[in-house]
C-alpha positions in Angstrom: 158.1 135.2 19.2 160.4 134.1 16.4 159.8 130.4 16.7 157.0 128.1 17.8 157.3 125.3 20.3 156.7 122.8 17.6 159.6 124.2 15.6 161.8 124.1 18.7 161.1 120.4 19.1 162.0 119.8 15.4 165.3 121.7 15.8 166.7 119.4 18.6 168.4 116.5 16.7 168.4 114.2 19.7 164.6 114.4 20.0 163.9 113.2 16.5 161.8 110.1 16.4 161.1 110.1 20.1 157.7 110.5 21.9 157.2 114.2 22.7 154.5 115.7 24.8 154.2 119.5 25.1 152.4 121.5 27.8 152.4 125.3 28.1 153.3 126.7 31.5 152.0 130.0 32.9 153.6 132.6 35.1 156.1 134.3 32.8 155.9 138.1 32.2 158.3 138.2 29.3 158.6 134.8 27.7 156.6 131.7 26.7 157.4 128.7 28.8 156.7 125.0 28.2 157.2 121.6 29.8 158.3 119.2 27.1 158.5 115.5 27.9 160.8 113.5 25.7 160.3 109.8 26.2 159.0 110.6 29.7 161.9 112.9 30.6 160.7 116.4 31.4 162.4 119.6 30.1 161.8 123.3 30.6 161.7 125.2 27.3 161.9 129.0 27.4 161.1 131.0 24.2 161.8 134.7 24.4 158.9 137.2 24.0 158.8 140.0 21.3 161.4 142.8 21.3 163.0 141.8 24.6 166.2 143.6 23.4 164.4 146.8 24.4 164.3 145.5 27.9 168.1 145.3 27.9 168.2 141.6 28.0 171.6 140.3 26.7 171.0 136.7 25.7 174.8 135.9 25.4 175.2 137.1 29.0 172.2 135.1 30.1 173.4 131.9 28.5 176.9 132.2 30.0 175.5 133.0 33.4 172.9 130.2 33.4 175.7 127.8 32.8 177.9 129.3 35.5 175.0 129.3 38.0 174.3 125.6 37.3 177.8 124.8 38.5 176.8 126.0 42.0 174.0 123.4 42.2 171.2 125.9 42.9 170.3 126.5 39.2 169.2 123.8 36.7 171.6 122.6 34.0 171.2 124.2 30.6 170.8 121.3 28.2 170.3 122.9 24.8 170.5 126.4 23.2 169.1 127.5 19.9 171.2 130.6 19.4 169.4 131.8 16.3 166.2 132.1 18.2 167.6 132.6 21.8 165.7 129.5 22.9 167.0 127.8 26.1 166.1 124.3 27.3 166.8 123.3 30.9 166.6 120.2 33.0 163.1 120.3 34.6 163.1 120.9 38.3 160.4 118.9 40.0 159.2 121.1 42.8 156.8 123.8 43.8 157.0 127.2 42.1 157.0 129.6 45.0 154.7 132.5 45.8 155.3 135.6 48.0 152.9 134.1 50.6 154.9 130.8 50.7 158.2 132.6 51.0 156.9 134.7 53.9 156.5 131.5 56.0 158.6 131.1 59.2 162.2 130.1 58.4 162.1 131.0 54.8 164.5 134.0 54.9 167.2 131.6 56.2 166.5 129.1 53.3 166.7 132.0 50.8 170.0 133.0 52.3 171.4 129.5 51.8 170.6 129.4 48.1 171.7 133.0 47.5 175.0 132.4 49.3 175.7 129.4 47.1 175.0 131.4 44.0 177.2 134.3 45.1 180.1 132.0 46.0 180.0 130.5 42.5 181.8 131.5 39.2 181.9 135.1 38.2 179.3 136.1 35.6 180.1 137.5 32.2 178.9 141.0 32.7 178.1 143.4 35.6 174.6 144.6 36.6 173.9 148.1 37.9 170.4 149.3 38.4 171.4 152.9 38.2 172.8 152.4 34.7 169.8 150.3 33.7 167.5 153.2 34.6 169.5 155.4 32.2 169.2 152.8 29.5 165.4 152.4 30.0 164.9 156.2 30.0 166.7 156.4 26.7 164.6 153.5 25.3 161.4 155.2 26.5 162.4 158.5 24.8 163.5 156.8 21.6 160.4 154.7 21.2 157.7 157.1 22.6 157.1 155.0 25.7 154.9 156.7 28.3 156.4 156.8 31.8 154.9 158.2 35.0 154.6 162.0 34.6 156.6 162.9 37.7 159.4 160.2 37.2 162.2 162.4 35.9 161.6 164.9 38.7 163.0 162.4 41.2 166.2 161.6 39.3 168.2 164.0 41.5 167.1 162.0 44.5 168.1 158.8 42.7 171.5 160.2 42.2 171.8 160.9 45.9 170.9 157.3 46.6 173.6 156.1 44.3 176.3 158.3 45.9 175.3 157.0 49.4 175.6 153.4 48.2 179.0 154.0 46.6 180.5 155.1 49.9 180.7 151.6 51.4 180.2 149.5 48.3 180.7 145.8 48.9 182.7 143.6 46.5 180.5 142.4 43.6 179.4 138.8 43.4 177.5 136.9 40.7 173.9 137.9 41.4 170.5 136.9 39.9 169.1 140.4 40.3 165.5 139.5 39.7 164.5 137.1 42.5 160.8 137.5 42.5 158.8 134.6 44.2 158.2 132.7 41.0 162.0 132.5 40.3 162.3 130.2 43.4 161.4 126.5 43.1 161.2 124.4 46.3 162.0 120.7 45.8 161.7 120.0 49.5 165.4 120.1 50.0 166.5 123.4 48.7 165.3 126.5 46.9 166.4 126.4 43.2 166.9 129.7 41.3 165.7 130.0 37.8 165.6 132.7 35.0 168.9 134.5 34.7 167.8 137.2 32.2 169.1 140.1 34.4 171.9 138.3 36.1 175.3 139.9 36.5 178.0 140.7 39.0 176.5 143.1 41.6 176.5 144.3 45.2 175.0 141.4 47.3 172.8 143.9 49.1 171.0 144.6 45.8 170.1 140.9 45.6 168.9 140.8 49.2 167.0 144.1 49.0 165.4 143.2 45.7 164.1 139.9 46.8 162.8 141.5 50.1 160.9 144.0 48.0 159.5 141.3 45.6 158.4 139.2 48.5 157.1 142.3 50.5 159.1 141.3 53.6 158.5 143.2 56.8 161.2 144.7 59.0 161.7 141.5 60.9 162.1 139.5 57.7 164.6 142.0 56.4 166.7 141.6 59.5 166.4 137.8 59.4 167.6 137.6 55.8 170.4 140.0 56.5 171.6 138.1 59.5 171.3 134.8 57.8 173.4 136.0 54.9 176.0 138.2 56.6 176.0 136.7 60.1 174.5 139.8 61.6 172.1 142.5 60.6 173.9 145.8 61.0 172.2 149.2 60.4 174.5 149.9 57.4 173.7 146.6 55.6 170.0 146.9 56.4 170.0 150.4 55.0 171.8 149.3 51.9 169.2 146.5 51.4 166.4 149.1 51.8 167.9 151.5 49.3 168.4 148.8 46.8 164.9 147.6 47.4 163.7 151.1 46.6 165.8 151.1 43.4 164.2 147.8 42.3 160.9 149.6 42.2 162.4 152.7 40.5 164.0 150.6 37.8 161.3 148.0 37.2 158.7 150.8 36.9 160.4 151.6 33.6 160.6 147.9 32.7 156.8 147.7 33.1 156.2 150.9 31.1 158.3 149.5 28.2 156.5 146.2 28.4 153.1 148.0 28.2 154.3 149.2 24.8 155.9 146.1 23.3 154.5 143.0 25.0 152.1 140.7 23.3 151.2 138.9 26.5 147.7 139.4 28.0 148.9 141.3 31.1 148.3 144.9 32.4 151.9 146.1 32.4 151.0 149.7 32.9 149.2 148.8 36.2 152.3 146.8 37.2 154.5 149.9 36.4 152.3 152.3 38.4 152.0 149.9 41.4 155.8 149.9 41.6 156.1 153.6 41.1 153.5 154.5 43.7 155.3 152.2 46.1 158.6 153.9 45.3 157.0 157.3 45.9 155.9 156.2 49.3 159.6 155.8 50.2 161.0 158.7 48.2 158.5 161.1 50.0 158.5 159.2 53.3 160.2 159.6 56.6 162.9 156.9 56.4 164.9 157.7 53.3 167.2 160.2 54.9 167.9 157.9 57.8 168.8 155.0 55.4 171.0 157.3 53.4 172.9 158.2 56.5 173.2 154.6 57.7 174.3 153.3 54.3 
């Protein structure tokens, strides 16, 4: 990290001379997060982790998109930015940080769809997001920096190219997507599910958003259909197949993210185990009985 939380507090002119209380928050896999109360008003402070540029995080894109997302009412307002240190300070959302178990409860896919629809109907984001291109970027980063990746990874790239071609055949118009909706990036305030952390946000096929979050939440077949129907109005074989293929690509891409993190991160977390968990899950689909069916349906 380039700056400490104490330095951040000193760099906000409007906080000078006020009563400040700082509490670290857990849960982040890339950054250091804090709850900072200023005269009793809580703020969420996010300080980037080390070498996050190697993870293809574009902070200018993130700042722009966080502000655009806040206009939809499903993302918290961005109150302060320290551009020299890429620190972002948001309005604190009082609610429950979600888990996969909580988001598997009855009715949750429909609630997810409501928040995702509002985001997707909002202002366009600054840049596009394409997991296939991100895989290429991560592979180059791994090669340039001597990052270990699963030994058989490159052998499946022709299959990945096949998946891309299938998804291009009936590509949907792109919309502003979060692209990393794991459980902890939802906060439930009792009225709606808020979306936080727009590091990988960009305009994308909405089926990537839906498939990615289904994969992160480990949804079953019925929950895939419920989310698809809640978002689109019906769960067609083509859209379900697109969600499934993009869910697979989430594991394919974030495998490399985990491998790079295993090399660069200073956080106390087993990123290599994370990478291999995702890769082994991807292999189950790449070598399984459903992939050809999904390619046809998509």
